[in-house]
N, C-alpha and C positions, 0 to 999 in steps of 0.2 A: 691591599687587600693578600692577603700571607698564603702565598699560589703552594704552599708547604700542605698547607689542606682542603687541596683540590684533588684528586683521583682520577684515570677511566674508570668507566663501571670494569674493566676486568679487575682491580687492585680493588677497592668495593663492595663487590659482592667475596674476595676470599678475604675481607680486611675480617665482613659481618660470615663467613663460613653458608656463608646463600648461594645459588642459583644467581647470573645476572638481571636473566627472566625477572626472579624477586624482583630482581630492584624495577624494574617496570610496568610487573604489578603496582607496586608502593604506589609509585609516581602515578598510574591511570587513577590508581584510586581515589587520588590528594588526598596520601598518607605525607606522601612528598613531594614539596612544592616548590615550578622555577621558584628561582635566585636566588632562596632560599638552602634550597638540598642542591640544586643540579643548573650546572646553566648545558647548550646548546651553540656549537658554534652554528656560524654562517645562516649554512643552510640549512633545509631538511633533513640529506642525511649523514648532517655533519653531528661527531664525538662527542658522548657525551664525557662531562668531568660534572665528579658527585663530593659539594664539599664535607669529608670523613663526620670532623664535631659537630659540629645540622643534624645529622643522620644517626650518628650516634645518639645523641641530646632527644632525637624526638625515637625514637625507637626507645630505649628507657621511657622514659616519659610514658611514651603508650601500656608494654606492660606493665607498670607500677597499678597505668589506670583498670590492665585489665583482670589486673590480681586483686586487685580493691576490692 
């Protein structure tokens, strides 16, 4: 696993220039899925980590689909 590709919610939101709540909205809607786009620690309230490359790839594909 490439740990350099995994970032905190705050870092991912900053990379996307979006609010962190937007990431959680995308997660809850099913656009971003567990293990592929994000992971959580052991506890329910543990911090989440986001896989930058997978998130960017999915958002780019979704944008292309919406603009087609």
